[in-house]
C-alpha positions as protocol buffer text, in pm:
chain_id: "A"
residue {
  index: 1
  type: MET
  ca { x: -18077 y: -2316 z: 83 }
}
residue {
  index: 2
  type: ASN
  ca { x: -18195 y: -2283 z: 450 }
}
residue {
  index: 3
  type: ILE
  ca { x: -18116 y: -2533 z: 719 }
}
residue {
  index: 4
  type: GLN
  ca { x: -18298 y: -2536 z: 1055 }
}
residue {
  index: 5
  type: TYR
  ca { x: -18203 y: -2766 z: 1341 }
}
residue {
  index: 6
  type: TYR
  ca { x: -18446 y: -2926 z: 1580 }
}
residue {
  index: 7
  type: GLY
  ca { x: -18189 y: -3121 z: 1782 }
}
residue {
  index: 8
  type: HIS
  ca { x: -18056 y: -3477 z: 1776 }
}
residue {
  index: 9
  type: SER
  ca { x: -18028 y: -3564 z: 1399 }
}
residue {
  index: 10
  type: CYS
  ca { x: -18332 y: -3373 z: 1276 }
}
residue {
  index: 11
  type: PHE
  ca { x: -18308 y: -3097 z: 1019 }
}
residue {
  index: 12
  type: LYS
  ca { x: -18545 y: -2905 z: 798 }
}
residue {
  index: 13
  type: ILE
  ca { x: -18403 y: -2821 z: 453 }
}
residue {
  index: 14
  type: THR
  ca { x: -18576 y: -2555 z: 248 }
}
residue {
  index: 15
  type: THR
  ca { x: -18442 y: -2529 z: -105 }
}
residue {
  index: 16
  type: LYS
  ca { x: -18523 y: -2390 z: -449 }
}
residue {
  index: 17
  type: PRO
  ca { x: -18358 y: -2636 z: -682 }
}
residue {
  index: 18
  type: GLU
  ca { x: -18480 y: -2454 z: -995 }
}
residue {
  index: 19
  type: GLY
  ca { x: -18354 y: -2115 z: -881 }
}
residue {
  index: 20
  type: ARG
  ca { x: -18480 y: -1796 z: -730 }
}
residue {
  index: 21
  type: ALA
  ca { x: -18852 y: -1707 z: -777 }
}
residue {
  index: 22
  type: THR
  ca { x: -18945 y: -2074 z: -809 }
}
residue {
  index: 23
  type: GLN
  ca { x: -19132 y: -2303 z: -569 }
}
residue {
  index: 24
  type: GLU
  ca { x: -18961 y: -2407 z: -247 }
}
residue {
  index: 25
  type: VAL
  ca { x: -18907 y: -2775 z: -167 }
}
residue {
  index: 26
  type: VAL
  ca { x: -18915 y: -2868 z: 202 }
}
residue {
  index: 27
  type: ILE
  ca { x: -18741 y: -3178 z: 336 }
}
residue {
  index: 28
  type: PHE
  ca { x: -18722 y: -3310 z: 691 }
}
residue {
  index: 29
  type: LEU
  ca { x: -18446 y: -3542 z: 799 }
}
residue {
  index: 30
  type: ASP
  ca { x: -18479 y: -3789 z: 1091 }
}
residue {
  index: 31
  type: PRO
  ca { x: -18778 y: -3650 z: 1286 }
}
residue {
  index: 32
  type: PHE
  ca { x: -18788 y: -3790 z: 1645 }
}
residue {
  index: 33
  type: GLU
  ca { x: -19048 y: -3862 z: 1902 }
}
residue {
  index: 34
  type: LYS
  ca { x: -19105 y: -3652 z: 2218 }
}
residue {
  index: 35
  type: SER
  ca { x: -18986 y: -3938 z: 2441 }
}
residue {
  index: 36
  type: ILE
  ca { x: -18629 y: -3839 z: 2380 }
}
residue {
  index: 37
  type: GLY
  ca { x: -18684 y: -3524 z: 2586 }
}
residue {
  index: 38
  type: LEU
  ca { x: -18680 y: -3265 z: 2306 }
}
residue {
  index: 39
  type: ARG
  ca { x: -18970 y: -3095 z: 2136 }
}
residue {
  index: 40
  type: PRO
  ca { x: -19053 y: -3296 z: 1817 }
}
residue {
  index: 41
  type: PRO
  ca { x: -19040 y: -3116 z: 1490 }
}
residue {
  index: 42
  type: THR
  ca { x: -19372 y: -3002 z: 1327 }
}
residue {
  index: 43
  type: GLY
  ca { x: -19461 y: -2861 z: 993 }
}
residue {
  index: 44
  type: LYS
  ca { x: -19542 y: -2942 z: 630 }
}
residue {
  index: 45
  type: ALA
  ca { x: -19306 y: -3087 z: 382 }
}
residue {
  index: 46
  type: ASP
  ca { x: -19267 y: -3242 z: 43 }
}
residue {
  index: 47
  type: LEU
  ca { x: -19045 y: -3514 z: 167 }
}
residue {
  index: 48
  type: VAL
  ca { x: -18919 y: -3690 z: 480 }
}
residue {
  index: 49
  type: LEU
  ca { x: -18596 y: -3881 z: 489 }
}
residue {
  index: 50
  type: CYS
  ca { x: -18532 y: -4134 z: 768 }
}
residue {
  index: 51
  type: THR
  ca { x: -18187 y: -4296 z: 800 }
}
residue {
  index: 52
  type: HIS
  ca { x: -18331 y: -4587 z: 997 }
}
residue {
  index: 53
  type: LYS
  ca { x: -18648 y: -4688 z: 1183 }
}
residue {
  index: 54
  type: HIS
  ca { x: -18563 y: -4620 z: 1542 }
}
residue {
  index: 55
  type: TYR
  ca { x: -18798 y: -4401 z: 1753 }
}
residue {
  index: 56
  type: ASP
  ca { x: -18550 y: -4113 z: 1766 }
}
residue {
  index: 57
  type: HIS
  ca { x: -18516 y: -4090 z: 1385 }
}
residue {
  index: 58
  type: HIS
  ca { x: -18849 y: -4205 z: 1230 }
}
residue {
  index: 59
  type: ASN
  ca { x: -19132 y: -3997 z: 1372 }
}
residue {
  index: 60
  type: VAL
  ca { x: -19300 y: -3950 z: 1029 }
}
residue {
  index: 61
  type: SER
  ca { x: -19642 y: -3875 z: 1187 }
}
residue {
  index: 62
  type: ALA
  ca { x: -19501 y: -3544 z: 1310 }
}
residue {
  index: 63
  type: ILE
  ca { x: -19481 y: -3403 z: 960 }
}
residue {
  index: 64
  type: LYS
  ca { x: -19778 y: -3334 z: 729 }
}
residue {
  index: 65
  type: PRO
  ca { x: -19784 y: -3308 z: 350 }
}
residue {
  index: 66
  type: LYS
  ca { x: -19794 y: -2959 z: 199 }
}
residue {
  index: 67
  type: GLU
  ca { x: -20121 y: -3020 z: 21 }
}
residue {
  index: 68
  type: LYS
  ca { x: -20418 y: -3146 z: 227 }
}
residue {
  index: 69
  type: ASN
  ca { x: -20502 y: -3437 z: -5 }
}
residue {
  index: 70
  type: ASP
  ca { x: -20151 y: -3543 z: -78 }
}
residue {
  index: 71
  type: LYS
  ca { x: -19967 y: -3833 z: 78 }
}
residue {
  index: 72
  type: LEU
  ca { x: -19642 y: -3749 z: 248 }
}
residue {
  index: 73
  type: LEU
  ca { x: -19345 y: -3900 z: 61 }
}
residue {
  index: 74
  type: VAL
  ca { x: -19109 y: -4090 z: 293 }
}
residue {
  index: 75
  type: LEU
  ca { x: -18775 y: -4239 z: 184 }
}
residue {
  index: 76
  type: ASP
  ca { x: -18600 y: -4466 z: 440 }
}
residue {
  index: 77
  type: THR
  ca { x: -18397 y: -4713 z: 224 }
}
residue {
  index: 78
  type: PRO
  ca { x: -18090 y: -4698 z: 7 }
}
residue {
  index: 79
  type: GLY
  ca { x: -18138 y: -4608 z: -360 }
}
residue {
  index: 80
  type: GLU
  ca { x: -18137 y: -4332 z: -618 }
}
residue {
  index: 81
  type: TYR
  ca { x: -18432 y: -4088 z: -618 }
}
residue {
  index: 82
  type: SER
  ca { x: -18531 y: -3756 z: -774 }
}
residue {
  index: 83
  type: VAL
  ca { x: -18805 y: -3555 z: -592 }
}
residue {
  index: 84
  type: LYS
  ca { x: -18909 y: -3217 z: -738 }
}
residue {
  index: 85
  type: LYS
  ca { x: -18570 y: -3165 z: -896 }
}
residue {
  index: 86
  type: VAL
  ca { x: -18376 y: -3261 z: -583 }
}
residue {
  index: 87
  type: ASP
  ca { x: -18151 y: -3555 z: -656 }
}
residue {
  index: 88
  type: ILE
  ca { x: -18106 y: -3801 z: -365 }
}
residue {
  index: 89
  type: ILE
  ca { x: -17884 y: -4101 z: -314 }
}
residue {
  index: 90
  type: GLY
  ca { x: -17927 y: -4340 z: -22 }
}
residue {
  index: 91
  type: ILE
  ca { x: -17612 y: -4529 z: 65 }
}
residue {
  index: 92
  type: ASP
  ca { x: -17628 y: -4844 z: 270 }
}
residue {
  index: 93
  type: SER
  ca { x: -17415 y: -4845 z: 584 }
}
residue {
  index: 94
  type: PHE
  ca { x: -17400 y: -4994 z: 941 }
}
residue {
  index: 95
  type: HIS
  ca { x: -17526 y: -4863 z: 1277 }
}
residue {
  index: 96
  type: ASP
  ca { x: -17244 y: -5042 z: 1458 }
}
residue {
  index: 97
  type: LYS
  ca { x: -16899 y: -5185 z: 1421 }
}
residue {
  index: 98
  type: GLU
  ca { x: -17028 y: -5543 z: 1387 }
}
residue {
  index: 99
  type: ASN
  ca { x: -17172 y: -5516 z: 1035 }
}
residue {
  index: 100
  type: GLY
  ca { x: -17518 y: -5440 z: 1170 }
}
residue {
  index: 101
  type: LYS
  ca { x: -17540 y: -5727 z: 1420 }
}
residue {
  index: 102
  type: GLU
  ca { x: -17590 y: -5497 z: 1716 }
}
residue {
  index: 103
  type: ARG
  ca { x: -17815 y: -5216 z: 1585 }
}
residue {
  index: 104
  type: GLY
  ca { x: -17888 y: -5296 z: 1218 }
}
residue {
  index: 105
  type: ARG
  ca { x: -17833 y: -5091 z: 907 }
}
residue {
  index: 106
  type: ASN
  ca { x: -17831 y: -4717 z: 848 }
}
residue {
  index: 107
  type: THR
  ca { x: -17889 y: -4510 z: 525 }
}
residue {
  index: 108
  type: ILE
  ca { x: -17656 y: -4226 z: 447 }
}
residue {
  index: 109
  type: PHE
  ca { x: -17841 y: -3973 z: 246 }
}
residue {
  index: 110
  type: VAL
  ca { x: -17680 y: -3746 z: -20 }
}
residue {
  index: 111
  type: LEU
  ca { x: -17885 y: -3453 z: -140 }
}
residue {
  index: 112
  type: ASN
  ca { x: -17791 y: -3250 z: -454 }
}
residue {
  index: 113
  type: THR
  ca { x: -17979 y: -2919 z: -489 }
}
residue {
  index: 114
  type: GLU
  ca { x: -17884 y: -2565 z: -583 }
}
residue {
  index: 115
  type: ASN
  ca { x: -17552 y: -2711 z: -694 }
}
residue {
  index: 116
  type: ILE
  ca { x: -17477 y: -2795 z: -328 }
}
residue {
  index: 117
  type: LYS
  ca { x: -17409 y: -3155 z: -217 }
}
residue {
  index: 118
  type: LEU
  ca { x: -17529 y: -3215 z: 139 }
}
residue {
  index: 119
  type: VAL
  ca { x: -17465 y: -3541 z: 314 }
}
residue {
  index: 120
  type: HIS
  ca { x: -17651 y: -3670 z: 630 }
}
residue {
  index: 121
  type: LEU
  ca { x: -17465 y: -3968 z: 786 }
}
residue {
  index: 122
  type: GLY
  ca { x: -17755 y: -4070 z: 1005 }
}
residue {
  index: 123
  type: ASP
  ca { x: -17650 y: -4302 z: 1293 }
}
residue {
  index: 124
  type: LEU
  ca { x: -17329 y: -4416 z: 1128 }
}
residue {
  index: 125
  type: GLY
  ca { x: -17157 y: -4648 z: 1373 }
}
residue {
  index: 126
  type: THR
  ca { x: -16827 y: -4711 z: 1192 }
}
residue {
  index: 127
  type: ASP
  ca { x: -16583 y: -4549 z: 957 }
}
residue {
  index: 128
  type: LEU
  ca { x: -16667 y: -4501 z: 590 }
}
residue {
  index: 129
  type: SER
  ca { x: -16539 y: -4760 z: 351 }
}
residue {
  index: 130
  type: THR
  ca { x: -16339 y: -4653 z: 51 }
}
residue {
  index: 131
  type: GLU
  ca { x: -16630 y: -4740 z: -173 }
}
residue {
  index: 132
  type: GLN
  ca { x: -16870 y: -4528 z: 39 }
}
residue {
  index: 133
  type: ARG
  ca { x: -16634 y: -4225 z: 31 }
}
residue {
  index: 134
  type: GLU
  ca { x: -16613 y: -4259 z: -350 }
}
residue {
  index: 135
  type: LYS
  ca { x: -16982 y: -4248 z: -370 }
}
residue {
  index: 136
  type: LEU
  ca { x: -16987 y: -3929 z: -161 }
}
residue {
  index: 137
  type: GLY
  ca { x: -16737 y: -3753 z: -379 }
}
residue {
  index: 138
  type: GLU
  ca { x: -16675 y: -3383 z: -296 }
}
residue {
  index: 139
  type: VAL
  ca { x: -16902 y: -3290 z: -12 }
}
residue {
  index: 140
  type: ASP
  ca { x: -17020 y: -2936 z: 54 }
}
residue {
  index: 141
  type: VAL
  ca { x: -17213 y: -2983 z: 376 }
}
residue {
  index: 142
  type: LEU
  ca { x: -17150 y: -3286 z: 610 }
}
residue {
  index: 143
  type: MET
  ca { x: -17395 y: -3364 z: 893 }
}
residue {
  index: 144
  type: VAL
  ca { x: -17204 y: -3597 z: 1114 }
}
residue {
  index: 145
  type: PRO
  ca { x: -17290 y: -3778 z: 1447 }
}
residue {
  index: 146
  type: ILE
  ca { x: -17041 y: -3718 z: 1725 }
}
residue {
  index: 147
  type: GLY
  ca { x: -17203 y: -3843 z: 2054 }
}
residue {
  index: 148
  type: GLY
  ca { x: -17062 y: -4194 z: 2054 }
}
residue {
  index: 149
  type: LYS
  ca { x: -17222 y: -4500 z: 2219 }
}
residue {
  index: 150
  type: TYR
  ca { x: -17480 y: -4555 z: 1939 }
}
residue {
  index: 151
  type: THR
  ca { x: -17274 y: -4380 z: 1670 }
}
residue {
  index: 152
  type: ILE
  ca { x: -16915 y: -4281 z: 1600 }
}
residue {
  index: 153
  type: ASP
  ca { x: -16773 y: -4056 z: 1874 }
}
residue {
  index: 154
  type: GLY
  ca { x: -16603 y: -3716 z: 1856 }
}
residue {
  index: 155
  type: LYS
  ca { x: -16252 y: -3860 z: 1787 }
}
residue {
  index: 156
  type: GLU
  ca { x: -16384 y: -4099 z: 1516 }
}
residue {
  index: 157
  type: ALA
  ca { x: -16587 y: -3825 z: 1360 }
}
residue {
  index: 158
  type: SER
  ca { x: -16283 y: -3594 z: 1338 }
}
residue {
  index: 159
  type: MET
  ca { x: -16087 y: -3872 z: 1165 }
}
residue {
  index: 160
  type: LEU
  ca { x: -16373 y: -3930 z: 918 }
}
residue {
  index: 161
  type: ILE
  ca { x: -16404 y: -3561 z: 846 }
}
residue {
  index: 162
  type: ARG
  ca { x: -16036 y: -3528 z: 754 }
}
residue {
  index: 163
  type: LYS
  ca { x: -16077 y: -3806 z: 499 }
}
residue {
  index: 164
  type: VAL
  ca { x: -16390 y: -3651 z: 347 }
}
residue {
  index: 165
  type: GLU
  ca { x: -16278 y: -3292 z: 368 }
}
residue {
  index: 166
  type: PRO
  ca { x: -16613 y: -3123 z: 344 }
}
residue {
  index: 167
  type: HIS
  ca { x: -16644 y: -2743 z: 306 }
}
residue {
  index: 168
  type: LEU
  ca { x: -16884 y: -2721 z: 602 }
}
residue {
  index: 169
  type: ILE
  ca { x: -16951 y: -2948 z: 901 }
}
residue {
  index: 170
  type: ILE
  ca { x: -17266 y: -2967 z: 1108 }
}
residue {
  index: 171
  type: PRO
  ca { x: -17224 y: -3193 z: 1416 }
}
residue {
  index: 172
  type: MET
  ca { x: -17538 y: -3384 z: 1533 }
}
residue {
  index: 173
  type: HIS
  ca { x: -17650 y: -3659 z: 1757 }
}
residue {
  index: 174
  type: TYR
  ca { x: -17481 y: -3530 z: 2069 }
}
residue {
  index: 175
  type: LYS
  ca { x: -17593 y: -3442 z: 2424 }
}
residue {
  index: 176
  type: VAL
  ca { x: -17795 y: -3116 z: 2450 }
}
residue {
  index: 177
  type: LYS
  ca { x: -18012 y: -2979 z: 2734 }
}
residue {
  index: 178
  type: GLY
  ca { x: -18317 y: -3186 z: 2787 }
}
residue {
  index: 179
  type: LEU
  ca { x: -18207 y: -3488 z: 2578 }
}
residue {
  index: 180
  type: LYS
  ca { x: -18273 y: -3810 z: 2766 }
}
residue {
  index: 181
  type: ILE
  ca { x: -18048 y: -4030 z: 2551 }
}
residue {
  index: 182
  type: ASP
  ca { x: -17716 y: -4111 z: 2716 }
}
residue {
  index: 183
  type: ILE
  ca { x: -17459 y: -3978 z: 2469 }
}
residue {
  index: 184
  type: ALA
  ca { x: -17161 y: -3747 z: 2493 }
}
residue {
  index: 185
  type: ASP
  ca { x: -17173 y: -3371 z: 2431 }
}
residue {
  index: 186
  type: GLU
  ca { x: -16960 y: -3183 z: 2172 }
}
residue {
  index: 187
  type: LYS
  ca { x: -16651 y: -3124 z: 2391 }
}
residue {
  index: 188
  type: GLU
  ca { x: -16447 y: -3421 z: 2271 }
}
residue {
  index: 189
  type: PHE
  ca { x: -16525 y: -3349 z: 1913 }
}
residue {
  index: 190
  type: CYS
  ca { x: -16438 y: -2986 z: 1945 }
}
residue {
  index: 191
  type: GLY
  ca { x: -16117 y: -3070 z: 2122 }
}
residue {
  index: 192
  type: GLU
  ca { x: -16018 y: -3298 z: 1838 }
}
residue {
  index: 193
  type: MET
  ca { x: -16108 y: -3050 z: 1561 }
}
residue {
  index: 194
  type: GLY
  ca { x: -15996 y: -2731 z: 1740 }
}
residue {
  index: 195
  type: ASN
  ca { x: -16204 y: -2490 z: 1535 }
}
residue {
  index: 196
  type: CYS
  ca { x: -16552 y: -2501 z: 1690 }
}
residue {
  index: 197
  type: PRO
  ca { x: -16727 y: -2171 z: 1721 }
}
residue {
  index: 198
  type: GLN
  ca { x: -16821 y: -2018 z: 2057 }
}
residue {
  index: 199
  type: GLU
  ca { x: -17187 y: -1953 z: 1955 }
}
residue {
  index: 200
  type: LYS
  ca { x: -17455 y: -2191 z: 1838 }
}
residue {
  index: 201
  type: VAL
  ca { x: -17718 y: -2100 z: 1572 }
}
residue {
  index: 202
  type: ASN
  ca { x: -18065 y: -2237 z: 1501 }
}
residue {
  index: 203
  type: LYS
  ca { x: -18070 y: -2164 z: 1127 }
}
residue {
  index: 204
  type: ILE
  ca { x: -17822 y: -2109 z: 844 }
}
residue {
  index: 205
  type: SER
  ca { x: -17859 y: -1991 z: 497 }
}
residue {
  index: 206
  type: LEU
  ca { x: -17616 y: -2126 z: 237 }
}
residue {
  index: 207
  type: LYS
  ca { x: -17508 y: -2046 z: -120 }
}
residue {
  index: 208
  type: LYS
  ca { x: -17269 y: -2247 z: -329 }
}
residue {
  index: 209
  type: LYS
  ca { x: -17036 y: -1954 z: -389 }
}
residue {
  index: 210
  type: ASP
  ca { x: -16993 y: -1902 z: -13 }
}
residue {
  index: 211
  type: LEU
  ca { x: -16928 y: -2267 z: 51 }
}
residue {
  index: 212
  type: ALA
  ca { x: -16639 y: -2283 z: -199 }
}
residue {
  index: 213
  type: GLU
  ca { x: -16440 y: -2049 z: 23 }
}
residue {
  index: 214
  type: LYS
  ca { x: -16481 y: -2270 z: 332 }
}
residue {
  index: 215
  type: ASN
  ca { x: -16238 y: -2539 z: 438 }
}
residue {
  index: 216
  type: MET
  ca { x: -16379 y: -2782 z: 699 }
}
residue {
  index: 217
  type: GLU
  ca { x: -16555 y: -2501 z: 879 }
}
residue {
  index: 218
  type: ILE
  ca { x: -16770 y: -2611 z: 1178 }
}
residue {
  index: 219
  type: VAL
  ca { x: -17122 y: -2479 z: 1252 }
}
residue {
  index: 220
  type: LEU
  ca { x: -17274 y: -2571 z: 1591 }
}
residue {
  index: 221
  type: MET
  ca { x: -17647 y: -2550 z: 1588 }
}
residue {
  index: 222
  type: ARG
  ca { x: -17911 y: -2539 z: 1856 }
}
residue {
  index: 223
  type: ALA
  ca { x: -18279 y: -2642 z: 1850 }
}
């Protein structure tokens, strides 16, 4: 599995769920509009997942279907799905601490492919409930917002992580160069966790056997 970061909460996942020498499946998560100050993602995909319908997470028009005459598949609601051998669960959650009264609802996406469980929390605005944590189960890769204001902040994210205990952590939705949205950078989160790396990377390649050896390891990514 390859993961590329475009900034904010947007990732491109390239996976071969049926093993090596088989067809790749390309998935984009939370593509954003250029108005946020970052260069929007572009490319072709089999699937786009959007955690909610705000402009900084739902720029579906930026992504094209792999085949010219196909219609791009977009999932943006809770439910259970299977797309080209990738199993996906969308879990209902809130964008704020007032049960959605301030900013509405948010879908947490759980992807199972290559025997790796990847969780994208979207714009989660509150702690996970016991029921939500049970639905997640054992998590290999956790993409977690840390910027605060519109989501949980660095301290809240660190507390959530210690409950979930993922093998690998990818922080997202925090202040980076060029971003016009007023949120915090990664400093508070890294201070709380204490094990952030010095360098940021744009892409990572993952295998299940490598993840099994990791214990809440953090990867900081750059667009």
